[in-house]
C-alpha positions as CSV (number, residue, x, y, z in Angstrom):
1,M,-143.8,331.9,-36.1
2,K,-140.1,332.2,-35.6
3,K,-140.7,333.9,-32.3
4,L,-143.0,331.1,-31.2
5,G,-140.5,328.4,-32.2
6,K,-137.7,330.1,-30.1
7,L,-140.0,330.5,-27.1
8,F,-140.9,326.7,-27.3
9,M,-137.3,325.7,-27.4
10,A,-136.5,328.0,-24.4
11,L,-139.3,326.4,-22.4
12,T,-138.1,322.9,-23.3
13,F,-134.5,323.7,-22.2
14,A,-135.7,325.2,-18.9
15,G,-137.8,322.0,-18.2
16,A,-134.7,319.8,-18.8
17,L,-132.7,321.9,-16.3
18,L,-135.4,321.6,-13.6
19,A,-135.6,317.8,-14.1
20,G,-131.8,317.5,-13.8
21,C,-131.9,319.5,-10.5
22,G,-134.7,317.4,-9.1
23,S,-132.7,314.2,-9.9
24,N,-129.6,315.5,-8.1
25,S,-131.5,316.4,-5.0
26,A,-133.1,312.9,-4.8
27,A,-129.8,311.1,-4.8
28,P,-128.5,312.3,-1.4
29,S,-131.7,311.4,0.3
30,Q,-131.6,307.9,-1.1
31,Q,-128.0,307.4,0.1
32,T,-129.0,308.7,3.5
33,A,-131.8,306.1,3.7
34,Q,-129.4,303.3,2.9
35,Q,-126.7,304.3,5.4
36,P,-128.4,302.9,8.6
37,A,-128.8,299.5,7.0
38,Q,-125.1,299.4,6.1
39,Q,-124.1,300.4,9.6
40,Q,-126.4,297.8,11.2
41,S,-125.0,295.0,9.0
42,A,-121.5,296.0,10.0
43,T,-122.2,295.5,13.7
44,P,-120.6,292.2,14.9
45,A,-123.0,289.5,16.1
46,P,-122.8,288.5,19.7
47,E,-120.6,285.5,20.4
48,S,-122.4,282.2,21.0
49,N,-121.9,280.5,24.3
50,S,-119.6,277.5,24.5
51,G,-119.2,274.5,26.7
52,S,-122.2,273.7,28.9
53,T,-123.5,277.2,29.3
54,T,-127.2,277.6,28.4
55,T,-128.9,280.9,28.2
56,S,-132.6,281.8,28.2
57,G,-134.1,280.7,25.0
58,E,-131.3,278.3,24.1
59,P,-132.4,274.7,24.7
60,I,-130.5,272.2,26.8
61,T,-129.9,269.1,24.7
62,A,-129.3,265.8,26.6
63,V,-128.4,262.9,24.3
64,G,-127.3,259.3,24.6
65,S,-128.2,256.4,26.9
66,T,-131.7,255.0,26.3
67,A,-131.4,253.2,29.7
68,L,-131.1,256.6,31.4
69,Q,-133.5,258.3,29.1
70,P,-136.7,257.7,31.2
71,L,-135.1,259.4,34.2
72,V,-133.8,262.3,32.3
73,E,-137.1,262.8,30.5
74,Q,-139.1,262.9,33.8
75,A,-136.5,265.1,35.5
76,A,-136.6,267.5,32.5
77,K,-140.4,267.6,32.6
78,D,-140.4,268.5,36.3
79,F,-137.6,271.0,35.9
80,M,-139.3,272.9,33.1
81,A,-142.5,273.0,35.1
82,K,-140.6,274.8,37.8
83,N,-138.5,277.0,35.5
84,Q,-140.6,278.7,32.8
85,G,-138.6,279.6,29.7
86,V,-136.1,276.8,30.0
87,Q,-136.3,274.2,27.2
88,I,-134.7,270.7,27.6
89,Q,-134.6,268.3,24.6
90,V,-133.9,264.7,25.5
91,Q,-132.9,262.2,22.9
92,G,-131.6,258.6,22.9
93,G,-129.1,257.1,20.5
94,G,-126.9,255.1,22.9
95,S,-124.1,256.0,25.3
96,G,-121.5,256.2,22.5
97,T,-123.6,258.8,20.7
98,G,-124.1,260.8,23.9
99,L,-120.3,260.9,24.6
100,S,-119.3,261.8,21.1
101,Q,-122.1,264.5,20.9
102,V,-121.1,266.2,24.1
103,A,-117.4,266.0,23.3
104,S,-117.9,267.7,19.9
105,G,-120.1,270.4,21.5
106,A,-123.2,269.2,19.6
107,A,-125.1,268.4,22.8
108,T,-125.1,270.1,26.2
109,I,-125.2,266.8,28.1
110,G,-124.1,263.4,27.1
111,N,-126.0,260.6,28.9
112,S,-124.0,257.4,29.3
113,D,-124.0,254.0,31.1
114,I,-120.3,253.8,30.8
115,F,-117.3,255.9,31.9
116,A,-116.0,258.2,29.1
117,E,-112.6,256.5,29.6
118,E,-114.1,253.2,28.4
119,K,-115.0,254.6,25.0
120,K,-112.3,254.8,22.4
121,G,-111.8,258.1,20.7
122,I,-113.5,260.2,23.5
123,P,-111.4,263.0,25.1
124,A,-112.4,262.0,28.6
125,N,-110.1,264.7,30.1
126,E,-112.2,267.4,28.5
127,L,-115.5,266.0,30.0
128,V,-116.9,266.4,33.5
129,D,-118.7,263.4,35.0
130,H,-121.9,263.8,36.9
131,K,-123.0,260.4,38.3
132,V,-126.8,260.7,38.9
133,A,-127.9,257.2,39.6
134,V,-127.1,253.5,39.4
135,V,-129.0,251.0,37.2
136,G,-129.0,247.2,37.2
137,M,-129.2,245.2,34.0
138,A,-130.5,241.7,33.5
139,A,-131.2,239.1,30.9
140,A,-134.8,239.5,29.7
141,V,-137.1,236.8,28.3
142,S,-140.7,236.6,27.4
143,P,-143.0,235.1,30.0
144,Q,-143.5,232.0,27.8
145,V,-139.9,231.0,28.5
146,K,-140.1,228.5,31.4
147,V,-136.7,229.4,32.8
148,D,-136.1,231.7,35.8
149,N,-132.4,231.3,36.5
150,L,-129.2,230.8,34.5
151,T,-125.6,230.3,35.6
152,K,-123.1,232.8,34.1
153,Q,-121.7,230.0,31.9
154,Q,-125.1,229.2,30.6
155,L,-125.7,232.8,29.8
156,I,-122.4,233.1,28.1
157,D,-123.1,230.0,26.0
158,I,-126.5,231.3,25.0
159,F,-125.2,234.7,23.9
160,T,-122.2,233.3,22.1
161,G,-124.4,230.8,20.2
162,K,-123.3,227.6,21.8
163,I,-126.7,226.9,23.3
164,T,-129.5,227.5,20.8
165,N,-132.5,225.8,22.4
166,W,-134.2,226.4,25.8
167,K,-134.4,222.6,26.5
168,E,-130.6,222.7,26.9
169,V,-131.0,224.7,30.1
170,G,-134.1,223.1,31.5
171,G,-136.8,224.8,29.5
172,D,-139.2,223.7,26.8
173,D,-138.1,222.6,23.3
174,M,-138.0,226.1,21.9
175,K,-135.5,227.9,19.7
176,I,-133.6,230.7,21.3
177,T,-133.6,234.0,19.5
178,L,-131.0,236.6,20.5
179,V,-131.9,240.3,20.7
180,N,-128.9,242.5,21.0
181,R,-128.1,246.2,21.3
182,P,-125.6,247.9,18.9
183,K,-121.9,248.2,19.8
184,S,-122.5,251.9,20.6
185,S,-124.8,250.9,23.5
186,G,-123.7,251.4,27.1
187,T,-126.2,248.7,28.1
188,R,-124.5,246.2,25.8
189,A,-121.0,247.2,27.1
190,T,-122.1,246.8,30.7
191,F,-123.9,243.5,30.1
192,S,-121.0,242.1,28.1
193,K,-118.4,243.1,30.6
194,F,-120.1,241.9,33.8
195,A,-122.5,239.2,32.7
196,L,-120.6,237.7,29.7
197,D,-117.0,238.2,30.9
198,G,-116.4,240.2,27.7
199,K,-117.2,237.4,25.3
200,E,-118.3,238.5,21.8
201,E,-122.0,238.1,21.2
202,A,-123.3,235.9,18.4
203,E,-125.4,237.5,15.6
204,G,-129.0,238.2,16.3
205,I,-131.7,240.9,16.0
206,T,-130.0,244.2,16.8
207,E,-132.0,247.2,17.9
208,D,-130.9,250.7,19.0
209,S,-133.7,251.4,21.4
210,S,-134.3,249.6,24.8
211,G,-138.0,250.1,24.3
212,T,-137.9,248.3,20.9
213,V,-135.8,245.5,22.4
214,R,-138.4,245.0,25.1
215,K,-141.2,244.9,22.5
216,I,-139.4,242.3,20.3
217,I,-138.6,240.1,23.3
218,A,-142.2,240.2,24.5
219,E,-143.6,239.3,21.1
220,T,-141.0,236.7,20.0
221,P,-141.4,233.2,21.5
222,G,-138.0,232.0,22.8
223,A,-136.4,235.5,22.6
224,I,-133.7,236.7,25.1
225,G,-132.0,240.0,25.3
226,Y,-131.0,242.4,28.1
227,L,-132.5,245.5,29.6
228,A,-131.9,248.1,32.3
229,L,-134.2,247.3,35.2
230,S,-136.0,250.6,34.5
231,Y,-137.5,249.0,31.3
232,F,-138.9,245.8,32.9
233,N,-142.7,245.4,33.1
234,D,-145.2,242.6,32.9
235,S,-144.4,241.9,29.2
236,V,-140.9,240.6,30.0
237,K,-139.2,239.0,33.0
238,A,-135.7,239.2,34.4
239,L,-133.7,236.1,34.9
240,K,-131.7,235.5,38.0
241,L,-127.9,235.1,37.5
242,D,-126.3,232.2,39.5
243,G,-129.5,232.3,41.7
244,V,-129.1,236.0,42.6
245,E,-132.0,238.3,41.8
246,A,-131.4,241.7,40.1
247,N,-132.8,244.0,42.8
248,A,-131.7,247.1,44.7
249,E,-130.4,245.3,47.8
250,N,-128.2,242.9,45.8
251,I,-126.9,245.6,43.5
252,A,-126.1,248.0,46.4
253,T,-123.7,245.4,47.8
254,N,-122.4,244.1,44.4
255,K,-123.9,240.6,45.2
256,Y,-125.6,241.1,41.8
257,P,-122.7,242.4,39.7
258,V,-124.4,243.6,36.5
259,W,-124.9,247.3,37.1
260,A,-123.6,250.6,36.0
261,Y,-123.4,254.2,37.0
262,E,-125.7,256.5,35.1
263,H,-123.5,259.5,33.9
264,M,-124.5,262.9,32.6
265,Y,-121.3,264.3,31.1
266,T,-120.7,267.9,30.2
267,K,-117.8,269.5,28.3
268,G,-116.2,271.4,31.1
269,E,-118.0,272.6,34.2
270,P,-121.6,273.4,33.5
271,T,-123.0,276.9,34.1
272,G,-126.4,278.6,33.8
273,S,-129.5,276.5,33.2
274,A,-127.4,273.4,32.5
275,K,-125.9,273.5,36.0
276,A,-129.2,274.2,37.5
277,F,-130.8,271.2,35.8
278,L,-127.9,268.9,36.9
279,D,-128.2,270.2,40.4
280,F,-131.9,269.4,40.3
281,V,-131.3,265.8,39.1
282,L,-129.0,265.3,42.1
283,S,-131.4,267.0,44.5
284,E,-133.1,264.9,47.3
285,E,-136.5,265.6,45.5
286,V,-135.4,263.6,42.4
287,Q,-133.1,261.1,44.1
288,K,-135.5,259.9,46.7
289,K,-138.6,259.7,44.5
290,T,-138.1,259.9,40.8
291,V,-135.0,257.8,40.7
292,T,-136.4,255.0,42.8
293,D,-139.9,255.2,41.2
294,L,-138.3,254.6,37.8
295,G,-136.3,251.5,38.9
296,F,-132.9,253.2,39.5
297,L,-130.8,253.4,42.7
298,P,-129.7,256.7,44.2
299,I,-126.0,257.0,44.3
300,T,-126.2,257.4,48.1
301,D,-127.7,253.9,48.5
302,M,-124.6,252.1,47.1
303,K,-122.4,250.3,49.7
304,V,-119.6,249.9,47.1
305,E,-117.9,251.9,44.5
306,R,-116.6,250.9,41.0
307,D,-114.0,252.5,38.8
308,A,-113.7,252.7,35.0
309,E,-111.7,249.4,35.0
310,G,-114.5,247.6,36.9
311,K,-112.6,247.4,40.2
312,V,-115.1,247.4,43.2
313,T,-114.2,248.7,46.6
314,Q,-116.3,249.1,49.8
315,K,-117.4,252.6,50.6
């Protein structure tokens, strides 16, 4: 019995030794398996592109002016159809938003109805201006309003709250409802500067989107607002200003003065897909068809030029 007990103890001790050896041999193989993962995580990630460079798979973002939005959306659709793999995201928000977004690097392109120099707080010297079209802007009313023309002074008096009924300007006895854009809007800035001589607008309905402004004007008896010509349709009508119609011929010569350049700003010179897209917007294909079809004027049709201060010179 003593011999059997000693034999059992010997076998137990030997088993423990073997288990210990097996455990030691497993440790190196586990460490080896973990090593590639550690090396991979230590590899630095590639640097992201800055400025207006856009690589394959990285979408171009064009943000800002809702007046310019229909043109950019159509141009983006056509460009993506010709260039598989390029993604362009177009958003509104107003010219102020577009300028601040491109200046901060949050957007590839900032769409604006105004010069960057006109917007306080924007580092205009860091941005590159790409003028892609010209757009006229006009006072818009619903078809129920029996007025087709206003003098500039009448327009100023309406938007500053001095005239509150259409009968005061030859129309029916109907209350005037003002529909404004927010202060970040380039359309508002242009209309205020060239149609209202910079006078402060009275309080009214304020909407961020040109499409929403049009809908409210069309559905509200007696309403008046202002829209880019690209937004006019049968639901609203444009008023003449001092007897002058807002059309391409009158805008090209500055006979009708309420117009603006449509800018697509980039932070620094664009490269890659962003440059290709901007070149496409300025191509004859887009300028001679898409631009005019959507109610804009090609830059080349203008007989005058205007600077950021509003000074007009003959070409």
